Every structure is written in structure tokens, then in C-alpha cells.
C-alpha positions in Angstrom: -37.9 96.2 -65.8 -36.4 98.6 -68.4 -33.6 99.5 -66.1 -32.8 95.8 -65.6 -32.8 95.2 -69.3 -30.4 98.0 -70.0 -28.1 96.9 -67.1 -27.8 93.5 -68.8 -27.0 95.0 -72.2 -24.5 97.4 -70.7 -22.8 94.6 -68.8 -22.5 92.5 -72.0 -21.0 95.4 -73.9 -18.6 96.0 -70.9 -17.4 92.4 -71.2 -16.0 93.3 -74.6 -14.7 96.7 -73.6 -12.7 95.3 -70.7 -11.7 91.8 -71.8 -10.7 92.7 -75.4 -8.2 95.3 -74.3 -5.0 93.0 -74.4 -5.0 92.9 -78.2 -1.9 94.9 -79.2 0.3 94.0 -82.1 2.9 92.3 -79.9 0.4 90.6 -77.5 -1.2 87.2 -77.8 -3.9 87.5 -75.3 -6.8 85.2 -76.0 -10.4 86.4 -76.6 -11.6 83.2 -74.9 -12.2 84.9 -71.5 -14.2 87.6 -73.3 -16.4 85.0 -75.0 -16.9 83.0 -71.8 -17.8 86.1 -69.9 -20.4 87.2 -72.5 -22.1 83.8 -72.4 -22.1 83.6 -68.6 -23.6 87.1 -68.2 -26.1 86.6 -71.0 -27.6 83.4 -69.6 -27.2 84.2 -65.9 -30.6 85.8 -65.5 -32.2 82.5 -66.5 -31.4 81.5 -62.9 -34.8 83.2 -62.2 -36.4 80.1 -63.6 -35.1 78.3 -60.5 -35.4 81.1 -57.9 -36.0 84.8 -58.6 -34.5 86.0 -55.4 -31.3 84.0 -55.7 -31.0 85.2 -59.3 -31.2 88.8 -58.3 -28.6 88.3 -55.5 -26.2 86.7 -57.9 -26.8 88.7 -61.0 -26.9 92.3 -59.7 -23.4 92.5 -58.3 -21.9 90.9 -61.4 -23.8 93.3 -63.7 -22.8 96.4 -61.7 -19.2 95.3 -61.4 -19.0 94.7 -65.1 -20.6 98.0 -65.9 -18.3 99.9 -63.5 -15.2 98.3 -65.1 -16.6 99.0 -68.6 -17.3 102.6 -67.7 -13.8 103.2 -66.4 -12.3 101.6 -69.5 -14.6 103.6 -71.8 -13.5 106.9 -70.1 -9.9 106.0 -70.7 -10.6 105.3 -74.3 -12.9 108.3 -74.9 -12.4 110.0 -78.2 -13.3 113.6 -79.2 -16.2 112.4 -81.4 -17.9 110.6 -78.4 -20.9 112.9 -78.4 -21.4 112.5 -82.2 -21.4 108.7 -81.6 -24.0 109.0 -78.9 -26.2 111.2 -81.1 -25.8 108.8 -84.0 -26.6 105.9 -81.8 -29.8 107.5 -80.6 -30.8 108.2 -84.2 -30.2 104.6 -85.1 -32.2 103.4 -82.1 -35.2 105.5 -83.2 -34.9 104.2 -86.8 -34.6 100.5 -85.7 -37.6 101.0 -83.4 -39.8 101.8 -86.3 -38.3 99.1 -88.6 -38.6 96.3 -86.0 -42.1 97.2 -84.9 -43.3 97.8 -88.4 -42.6 94.1 -89.2 -45.7 93.1 -87.2 -44.1 90.2 -85.2 -43.2 90.9 -81.6 -44.0 94.6 -81.3 -44.9 97.2 -78.7 -48.5 96.4 -79.6 -48.2 92.7 -78.9 -50.2 92.6 -75.7 -53.2 94.3 -77.3 -52.8 92.5 -80.6 -52.9 89.2 -78.8 -56.1 90.0 -76.9 -57.8 91.2 -80.0 -56.7 88.4 -82.3 -54.3 90.4 -84.5 -51.0 89.0 -83.3 -48.7 87.4 -85.9 -49.0 83.7 -85.5 -45.2 83.2 -85.5 -44.8 85.3 -82.3 -47.8 83.6 -80.8 -46.4 80.1 -81.6 -43.0 80.8 -80.1 -44.4 82.5 -77.1 -46.5 79.4 -76.5 -43.4 77.2 -76.5 -41.5 79.5 -74.2 -44.4 79.9 -71.8 -45.0 76.2 -71.6 -41.3 75.7 -70.8 -41.3 78.4 -68.2 -44.6 77.4 -66.5 -44.5 73.6 -66.7 -41.1 72.6 -68.0 -42.6 70.9 -71.1 -41.3 71.6 -74.7 -44.8 71.6 -76.1 -47.5 73.9 -77.6 -50.0 72.5 -75.1 -52.9 72.2 -77.4 -54.0 69.0 -75.8 -52.0 68.3 -72.7 -48.2 68.2 -73.0 -47.6 66.6 -76.4 -43.8 67.1 -76.8 -42.4 68.7 -79.9 -38.8 68.7 -81.2 -37.6 72.3 -81.6 -34.5 74.4 -81.1 -35.7 75.8 -77.8 -32.6 77.5 -76.5 -33.9 81.0 -77.5 -37.3 80.2 -76.0 -35.7 79.2 -72.7 -33.5 82.4 -72.7 -36.4 84.8 -73.5 -38.7 83.0 -71.1 -36.1 83.1 -68.4 -35.3 86.8 -69.1 -39.0 87.5 -68.8 -39.1 85.8 -65.4 -36.1 87.8 -64.3 -37.5 91.1 -65.6 -40.9 90.4 -64.0 -43.0 90.5 -67.1 -45.2 87.9 -68.9 -43.4 85.7 -71.4 -45.4 87.1 -74.3 -44.2 90.6 -73.3 -40.6 89.5 -73.0 -40.7 88.6 -76.7 -40.6 92.2 -77.8 -38.9 93.7 -74.7 -35.9 91.4 -74.7 -35.6 91.4 -78.4 -35.7 95.2 -78.8 -33.8 96.3 -75.7 -31.1 93.5 -75.5 -30.9 91.1 -78.4 -31.1 93.2 -81.5 -28.7 95.9 -80.2 -26.4 93.1 -79.1 -26.6 91.5 -82.6 -25.4 94.8 -84.2 -22.7 95.2 -81.5 -21.5 91.6 -82.1 -21.2 92.4 -85.8 -19.1 95.4 -85.1 -17.0 93.5 -82.5 -16.3 90.6 -84.9 -15.0 92.9 -87.6 -12.9 94.9 -85.1 -11.3 92.0 -83.2 -10.7 89.4 -85.9 -7.5 91.2 -86.9 -5.0 92.5 -84.4 -4.7 96.2 -83.7 -2.5 98.0 -86.2 -3.7 95.9 -89.1 -7.4 96.7 -89.1 -9.3 99.9 -89.5 -7.3 102.8 -87.9 -10.3 105.2 -87.4 -12.4 104.0 -84.4 -15.5 105.5 -86.0 -15.1 103.4 -89.1 -15.0 100.3 -87.0 -18.7 100.9 -86.2 -19.8 102.6 -89.4 -18.4 100.3 -92.0 -20.2 97.0 -90.9 -23.4 98.9 -90.4 -23.1 100.4 -93.9 -22.5 97.0 -95.5 -25.5 95.6 -93.6 -27.7 98.5 -94.8 -26.5 97.8 -98.4 -27.7 94.2 -98.1 -31.0 95.4 -96.6 -31.8 97.5 -99.7 -32.8 94.4 -101.7 -33.0 91.6 -99.1 -35.1 90.5 -96.2 -34.5 91.7 -92.7 -35.7 88.5 -91.0 -32.7 88.6 -88.7 -34.6 91.3 -86.8 -37.6 89.2 -86.0 -36.6 85.6 -85.7 -35.5 85.2 -82.1 -33.9 81.8 -82.6 -31.9 83.2 -85.5 -30.6 86.4 -83.9 -29.7 84.6 -80.6 -27.7 82.0 -82.5 -26.2 84.6 -84.9 -25.0 87.0 -82.2 -23.2 84.1 -80.4 -21.7 83.0 -83.8 -20.4 86.6 -84.3 -19.0 87.0 -80.8 -17.1 83.7 -81.3 -15.5 84.8 -84.5 -12.4 86.6 -83.0 -11.4 83.2 -81.6 -10.9 81.9 -85.2 -7.9 84.1 -85.7 -6.3 82.4 -82.7 -7.1 78.9 -84.1 -5.5 79.9 -87.4 -2.3 81.2 -85.8 0.1 78.3 -85.3 1.9 80.1 -82.4 -1.2 81.0 -80.4 -2.3 78.9 -77.4 -5.0 76.4 -78.3 -6.6 75.3 -75.0 -8.6 78.4 -74.0 -9.8 79.3 -77.5 -11.0 75.7 -78.1 -12.8 75.6 -74.8 -14.5 78.9 -75.4 -15.5 77.8 -78.9 -17.1 74.7 -77.5 -19.0 76.7 -74.9 -20.1 79.2 -77.5 -20.7 76.8 -80.4 -23.0 74.5 -78.4 -25.7 77.2 -77.8 -25.3 78.4 -81.4 -26.3 74.9 -82.5 -29.2 74.5 -80.0 -30.6 78.0 -80.8 -30.7 77.5 -84.6 -29.6 74.3 -86.3 -28.8 76.0 -89.6 -26.3 78.4 -88.0 -24.8 75.7 -85.8 -24.2 73.2 -88.7 -22.4 75.9 -90.7 -20.4 77.1 -87.7 -19.2 73.6 -86.7 -18.5 72.4 -90.2 -16.2 75.3 -91.0 -14.7 75.4 -87.5 -14.0 71.7 -87.4 -12.1 72.0 -90.7 -10.1 74.9 -89.3 -9.2 72.9 -86.2 -8.1 70.0 -88.4 -5.9 72.4 -90.4 -4.3 73.6 -87.2 -3.7 70.1 -85.8 -2.5 68.6 -89.1 -4.4 67.1 -92.0 -4.1 63.5 -90.8 -6.6 60.7 -90.5 -6.2 60.3 -86.7 -6.8 64.0 -86.2 -9.8 63.9 -88.5 -11.3 61.1 -86.5 -10.5 62.8 -83.2 -12.4 66.0 -84.4 -15.2 64.4 -86.5 -16.4 62.1 -83.8 -17.2 64.7 -81.0 -18.5 67.3 -83.5 -20.6 64.7 -85.3 -22.0 63.5 -81.9 -22.8 67.1 -80.9 -24.5 67.9 -84.2 -26.3 64.6 -84.2 -27.6 65.1 -80.6 -28.8 68.6 -81.4 -30.5 67.4 -84.5 -32.2 64.5 -82.6 -33.3 66.8 -79.8 -34.2 70.0 -81.6 -34.6 69.3 -85.3 -38.1 70.7 -85.7 -41.2 68.6 -85.7 -42.8 71.9 -86.7 -41.7 74.7 -88.9 -39.0 74.3 -91.6 -38.6 70.9 -93.3 -36.2 70.0 -96.0 -38.8 68.6 -98.5 -36.5 67.4 -101.3 -33.6 68.1 -103.5 -34.9 70.8 -105.8 -32.3 73.1 -107.3 -33.0 76.9 -107.3 -36.5 76.5 -105.7 -35.6 79.2 -103.1 -34.5 81.6 -105.9 -37.7 81.0 -107.9 -40.1 81.3 -105.0 -38.4 84.0 -102.9 -36.1 86.0 -105.1 -35.9 88.9 -102.7 -34.8 86.7 -99.9 -32.5 84.6 -102.0 -30.6 86.8 -104.5 -29.0 89.4 -102.2 -27.7 86.7 -99.9 -26.4 84.5 -102.8 -24.6 87.5 -104.2 -23.0 88.2 -100.8 -21.9 84.6 -100.5 -20.2 84.7 -103.9 -18.5 88.0 -102.9 -17.3 86.2 -99.8 -16.0 83.3 -101.9 -14.2 85.6 -104.3 -12.7 87.7 -101.5 -11.6 84.6 -99.5 -9.9 83.3 -102.7 -8.0 86.5 -103.3 -7.0 86.6 -99.6 -5.8 83.0 -99.7 -3.5 83.7 -102.7 -1.8 86.6 -101.0 -2.0 85.8 -97.3 0.2 84.2 -94.7 -0.4 80.6 -93.4 -2.8 81.9 -90.7 -4.6 84.1 -93.1 -5.0 81.2 -95.6 -6.6 79.1 -92.9 -9.0 81.9 -92.1 -9.8 82.4 -95.8 -10.6 78.7 -96.0 -13.0 79.0 -93.0 -14.8 81.9 -94.6 -15.0 80.0 -97.9 -16.5 77.0 -96.1 -19.1 79.3 -94.4 -20.0 80.6 -97.9 -20.3 77.1 -99.3 -22.3 75.9 -96.3 -24.7 78.9 -96.8 -25.0 78.5 -100.5 -25.6 74.7 -100.9 -29.0 74.5 -99.0 -30.2 77.8 -100.6 -29.3 76.7 -104.1 -30.1 73.0 -104.0 -32.8 72.2 -101.4 -36.5 72.9 -101.2 -37.0 74.1 -97.6 -40.5 75.1 -96.6 -41.6 78.7 -96.1 -38.4 80.4 -97.4 -36.4 79.1 -94.4 -33.4 78.6 -96.7 -32.8 82.3 -95.8 -31.5 81.1 -92.4 -28.7 79.3 -94.2 -27.9 81.9 -96.9 -28.0 84.9 -94.5 -25.2 83.4 -92.3 -22.8 83.9 -95.2 -24.0 87.5 -95.6 -23.0 88.4 -92.0 -19.7 86.5 -92.5 -19.1 88.5 -95.6 -19.7 91.8 -93.8 -17.2 90.8 -91.1 -14.6 89.6 -93.7 -14.9 92.9 -95.7 -14.7 95.0 -92.6 -11.6 93.2 -91.2 -9.6 92.6 -94.4 -10.7 94.9 -97.2 -11.9 98.1 -95.6 -8.4 98.8 -94.1 -7.0 98.6 -97.6 -9.5 101.2 -98.8 -8.8 103.3 -95.8 -5.1 103.4 -96.6 -5.3 103.8 -100.4 -8.3 106.1 -100.6 -8.5 108.0 -97.3 -11.0 110.5 -98.7 -13.5 107.7 -99.3 -13.0 106.2 -95.8 -13.6 109.4 -93.9 -16.2 108.8 -91.2 -18.3 111.7 -92.4 -18.5 110.2 -95.9 -19.3 106.7 -94.6 -22.0 108.1 -92.3 -23.6 110.1 -95.1 -23.6 107.0 -97.3 -25.1 105.0 -94.4 -28.0 107.5 -94.0 -28.6 107.7 -97.8 -28.6 103.9 -98.2 -30.9 103.5 -95.2 -33.4 106.1 -96.6 -33.2 104.4 -100.0 -34.5 101.2 -98.4 -38.2 101.1 -98.8 -38.8 99.0 -95.7 -36.9 101.5 -93.5 -38.4 104.6 -95.3 -42.0 103.4 -94.9 -41.7 101.8 -91.5 -43.4 104.7 -89.5 -46.4 104.5 -91.9 -46.6 100.7 -91.6 -46.5 100.9 -87.8 -49.2 103.6 -87.8 -51.4 101.3 -90.0 -50.9 98.5 -87.4 -52.0 100.9 -84.7 -55.1 101.9 -86.7 -55.9 98.2 -87.3 -55.7 97.5 -83.6 -57.9 100.5 -82.8 -60.6 99.5 -85.3 -60.5 95.8 -84.2 -60.7 96.7 -80.4 -63.6 99.1 -81.1 -65.4 96.4 -83.1 -64.9 93.6 -80.6 -66.2 95.9 -77.8 -69.4 96.3 -79.8 -69.0 100.0 -80.6 -69.1 99.9 -84.4 -66.6 101.6 -86.6 -64.1 104.4 -85.8 -63.0 107.3 -87.9 -59.5 106.7 -89.3 -56.4 108.6 -88.1 -53.6 109.8 -90.3 -50.0 108.6 -89.8 -48.8 111.5 -87.5 -51.7 111.4 -85.0 -51.5 107.5 -85.0 -47.7 107.6 -84.2 -48.2 110.3 -81.6 -50.9 108.3 -79.9 -48.8 105.2 -80.0 -45.8 106.9 -78.4 -48.0 108.4 -75.6 -49.2 105.4 -73.6 -51.0 107.6 -71.1 -52.9 109.6 -73.7 -56.7 109.7 -74.2 -56.6 107.6 -77.3 -54.5 104.8 -75.7 -56.9 104.8 -72.8 -59.8 104.4 -75.1 -58.1 101.5 -76.8 -57.3 99.8 -73.5 -60.9 100.1 -72.4 -62.1 98.6 -75.7 -59.6 95.8 -75.4 -60.7 94.9 -71.9 -64.3 94.6 -73.2 -63.3 92.1 -75.9 -63.7 88.3 -75.6 -60.0 87.7 -75.4 -59.4 89.9 -72.3 -62.6 88.7 -70.6 -61.6 85.1 -71.1 -58.2 85.6 -69.6 -59.7 87.4 -66.7 -62.2 84.6 -66.0 -59.4 82.0 -66.2 -57.2 83.9 -63.9 -60.0 84.2 -61.4 -60.3 80.4 -61.5 -56.6 80.0 -60.7 -55.0 79.6 -64.1 -51.3 80.3 -64.0 -51.2 79.8 -60.3 -51.6 76.0 -60.2 -49.7 73.1 -61.8 -51.4 70.1 -63.4 -54.3 72.2 -64.7 -55.7 72.5 -68.2 -58.3 74.7 -69.9 -61.2 73.3 -71.9 -63.1 75.8 -74.1 -66.6 74.7 -75.0 -67.3 74.4 -78.7 -70.3 76.7 -78.1 -68.0 79.5 -76.9 -68.2 81.2 -80.3 -66.6 84.5 -79.2 -63.5 82.6 -78.1 -63.2 80.5 -81.3 -63.7 83.6 -83.6 -61.5 86.0 -81.7 -58.4 85.7 -84.0 -58.5 87.0 -87.5 -56.6 83.8 -88.5 -58.4 81.0 -86.8 -55.1 79.1 -86.3 -54.3 81.5 -83.5 -57.3 80.6 -81.3 -55.9 77.3 -79.9 -52.5 79.0 -79.1 -54.1 82.0 -77.3 -54.4 80.5 -73.7 -51.0 78.7 -73.7 -49.3 81.8 -75.0 -50.8 84.2 -72.5 -51.0 82.0 -69.4 -48.7 79.1 -70.0 -51.5 76.7 -69.3 -52.2 73.7 -71.6 -55.5 73.2 -73.4 -57.6 70.1 -73.2 -59.1 69.2 -76.6 -57.9 72.6 -77.6 -58.1 72.5 -81.4 -60.8 74.5 -83.2 -64.2 72.9 -83.4 -64.8 71.2 -86.8 -67.6 73.6 -87.7 -65.2 76.5 -88.1 -63.2 74.5 -90.8 -59.8 75.8 -89.6 -56.9 74.1 -91.4 -54.7 71.9 -89.3 -51.2 73.3 -89.8 -47.9 71.6 -89.7 -45.9 74.7 -88.8 -48.0 75.5 -85.7 -48.1 71.8 -84.7 -51.9 71.3 -84.9 -51.5 68.5 -87.4 -49.4 66.6 -84.9 -52.3 66.1 -82.5 -54.8 63.2 -82.6 -58.0 63.4 -84.5 -60.0 63.7 -81.2 -58.1 66.7 -80.0 -60.6 69.2 -81.4 -63.1 70.9 -79.0 -66.4 69.0 -78.9 -69.3 68.5 -76.5 -67.8 66.5 -73.6 -69.1 65.4 -70.3 -67.3 66.1 -67.0 -66.5 62.4 -66.6 -65.0 62.3 -70.1 -62.9 65.5 -69.4 -61.6 64.0 -66.2 -60.8 60.7 -67.8 -58.8 62.5 -70.5 -57.1 64.9 -68.0 -56.1 62.0 -65.8 -54.6 60.2 -68.7 -52.5 63.3 -69.4 -51.4 63.7 -65.8 -53.6 66.6 -65.0 -55.7 67.1 -61.9 -57.9 70.2 -62.7 -59.8 71.4 -65.7 -60.9 75.0 -66.1 -64.0 75.0 -68.3 -64.6 78.1 -70.3 -68.2 78.1 -71.5 -68.3 81.7 -72.5 -66.2 84.9 -72.2 -67.7 85.6 -68.8 -68.7 82.0 -67.8 -66.3 79.5 -66.3 -66.0 76.9 -63.7 -63.3 74.6 -62.2 -63.6 70.8 -62.4 -61.5 68.8 -60.0 -60.3 65.4 -61.4 -57.8 64.5 -58.7 -58.4 61.2 -57.0 -58.8 61.8 -53.2 -56.0 60.3 -51.1 -57.1 57.7 -48.6 
């Protein structure tokens, strides 16, 4: 599984290494083929959702051919500092491992945290949607049949399809795909955008700076701001496609460059950007539509010709995937994001104003093509700022507007201002100086500095919770170093003890019983958990996670799956429980009533879970005559 994941990442990087090579100062080769290849390779493993064998037959030769071509090109481009780059990359990988996993969303502890009721509800919620899509084809959380929800599900389809191709459970794919493929690809796309937006000879001259400068700027933003781009799968999937498409904008801005292939590639890239995250897609298409209008001529017919298809695409995406659950624009309420979430708001707002200022200066001194690009960046900044400054969006989700401008600012500074510093102050732009600054800024960031301790605390919490659910009382606490050592040694004694405790808990026992009854192997089947099954309904620390547990792990819908009223669990809009009918909570129900409800929802079998070790199958299918 890990080999397959790394093969895909290597193939995606190779697409850039090979197809971006015709970019000399006198050449006008398009990056369209590179963008199309990235999208094709990235989504090709999702063929496993149709047929796993066919997917492997088609995917493996393409991945291996891309990697071989990329390796040959990399050898030709090898520089003396290659080993230093490899060492720095490994160090960054270790650092990001702790940072991402310390956030407590989709982590290496997710399988055990889910069974013991500690998993963050966001990850559980998204894994539920992905698993329902993979197993039954329904965009639903499955808490009472297949009640559909509107959501930007492209990332769920991609991660679920990747899990099927890798041969792992959908819940596991949420941390494996993110940490092995998506997050490294996001950082690589940021580097790629800054390197390729300007033609060679006009950008950074030192190849090490091409990598180090955007990462340093990202680290500076991280000192004060949120790093939610590392844990929101819909956002990082949309954002990495956004960044890979940015080199095409230079071609749109250049009046002499061919138009057909870049526009086609932008449509192919911009559509999944929109369906993966509405906020990123709206900003992307708003700015790109204006750039196209500038290229074609600022006439009314051209405006209509562009506005109609873009408006239809954005409208269709909003109609299909504008969330029923999650973020809602509540009202026009200026500065609510700043007042409620200053740490998430202020750094991004500052970055957007830096981008606006830089774009303005660039517009005053640039050529016609550079002015058009400056306008695109200015529109991205405005599109990021307006929702963050004026709208009240639930849960701090204005971040996913504001942070788009931050990434655009990093690309802009890397492409257009860092080369000026490199020429005027070469001592400041030496790779060793930038690398030292990068390390210092990273260590100055509290989140990065404390991430090993926070991950160790999660491990300790899991150990204590598993021990308690297994009925073994309390455990003596571990310090940070032993906890991290035990975490990184899966075959060690402590990990074996935790695994044994987890298997004795009600979560693992319930899943084992349901699997023995055929859950996950049959279609048109649902699970009903008796209201008397107290171990099930008290398994999660946050009771809102209990209804999502079975759909997230098995991809099987619940029947009357909301928490029994006696537990007084709040019905939550974000996790869709408030969208279900009042009779969707678990209550004492006869077999005839269960079958009547199941048949009305198009289900033939009900698996009844009366206790962690007690279950039976109820057939509701009408026999054929």
C-alpha cells in the first residue's frame, strides 16, 4: 500500500519534471499538457471504484513510465547540492509528520481513536460521506437510510477511490492519502507555481531558492496563523489543483501565446477546483474569467460569451455541492471573522493586503502581460478579503476564502519579488541563509515546536481510554519520549497492549459482530442499534460521533440511527443530524416496524445490534413468486 502511494506521488512529480522542461526564454511551449497530465494521473486510481483489476492494469504502466521519464530527466538536471536537498526533504518530512498528526484530525492513530470514541468528529464525518459514496454510491451520511446531502464531494470521491485502489479502508485512507500524497503534493504545487509562472531567465536563478523561498514564506505565515490547509481534505485538494493551474495564467496574459490548449487545461483543472471546495473555485473562476476577458478584449459580446458558461458552471456547482451541512453564510456582518477568530483572520488579511500592494506596484511598472497578471492577483486578493471582512460564516470557515489569497501572495512574491532581492542583495538570497531562516522561523512557531508533545498526549489519551473501555482501570502515565517511541514502534509491547485493549472495547466488538453478520459485504442493508445498547451509545466522548461510527467504518447506513433521546445529545447542523426527521432517533421498535421502514427506504436487510456481542439479521425482502 505504501509503495503504491509513493509511486503515485513520484509519478505526479515526474509530470512536472518532464512536461515543464520546454520553458526557455525563447520558447513558448504551453504548460497545458503538464496540467492535463497531473489531473489524469491524480484521478486515474479512482477507476478502482469501477474495477480494481482493470485499474491496476491501466494505472501501473502509466505510473512506471512517468517515473522512469522523470528519473531520467532528474539525473540530467542533477545539481551538486542534490544530497543536501534530499537530507532537508527528509527533515521536513519528519517535521510535518509531527505537525499534521498533532492536529488530531486524520492521524496515524485514527483507527484506534475511532474504535475508542476519540476520533475528531470532522474526520469521522467526512469519512462517513466518502465511505457511503464508495460502498453505496449515495452522497449521504447514512444516519437513517440514504438521506442525500449537498456537499462538495470531489475530495471524498478521490480519497475513497484512492483507498479502494490502495486496498485500505476508507477511514484509513484519510490519513494515508493525505500524509503520503496530498500534503507533499500541496507543498510541491506551491513550489511549482512560483517557479513556472515566470519564464526561465527572469525568475530565481538559484535552483535551491526555488524550493526554499516559498516554504520560508509559508512558515512565516504559519507563525501567527492557522494551518488548517494541512487537515481540510477538501481544501488541500482544491488548493493544489489551483496552484498547479497557475502557470497557465502567464500564457493567458501573453497576447502572443496560443490560447486553445491553456484554456482547455484551465477548464479541466478549474472544474475540480470548484467541485472540491466552492470557496476556492469561486475565487479562481472570478479572477480567471476577468483575465480571459482582458485577453479577448473588454467588449460586451466577449463578456457575455465568458460570463454565461462560467456562471452556469459556478451555479451548477453551487446547486449540487453547496453544503447542506457545515459552513453557511449567516448574514452580512462586517469583521465578525476578525473579532471571533483573530488568529485565523489577521495573518491572512495582512497577506492579502501585501498581495494587493505588490500587485499594484507590479502593475505600474510591468508590461501588458504583467499588468494582466497583476490584475488577476489583485482580484484573488479582493475575492479572498471580501468574505473574510464582511460576511459571518459559521465556524471560522471564512479562513477558506482568506487563505487562498495567502497562497497566491506566496507565489507572487516568489515569482516577482524574490528574484529582485536575489539580484540586488545576493548575500541575503544565499540558500544557506534562507535555509537557516526557514529552520529558525519553523522552530519559532509554537505549533511546530510543540507538535511532538501534543502527539504524545494523544497517544497517552488513547492508551488510557482503551484501558478504561477494556475494564482494566487506570494506567500509569508515560512521558513524551517513551510515548513517541512506543507510537513509532508498531510492533512493540506497548502497542500490542493497546491493540488488545482496543479489541476488548465496545467499538471493536460491535464492528466484529456486524462483520460476522455480513455488514460491508451486502448491498441494501442497514444497521439498527437498540436504544438499550448503552455501551454503543456511550462509546464516543462526544456523543455526536456515535451515529457516524458504523457508516464511517463499514460504509453501511443506519436505520433510526440518531442517539436515543435519553442521552440528550444535541442535533447538530454541521454533522447533518438536524436534517433528519424527528422519528430518526433510536427507539424500541418491532421487527415489523423495522421492515416497514427499511422497505420504504429501499433496503432489504436489517442488522440488529442489541449489545456489543449480541446481533442478528432481519430479512425484510419480499420473496419473489
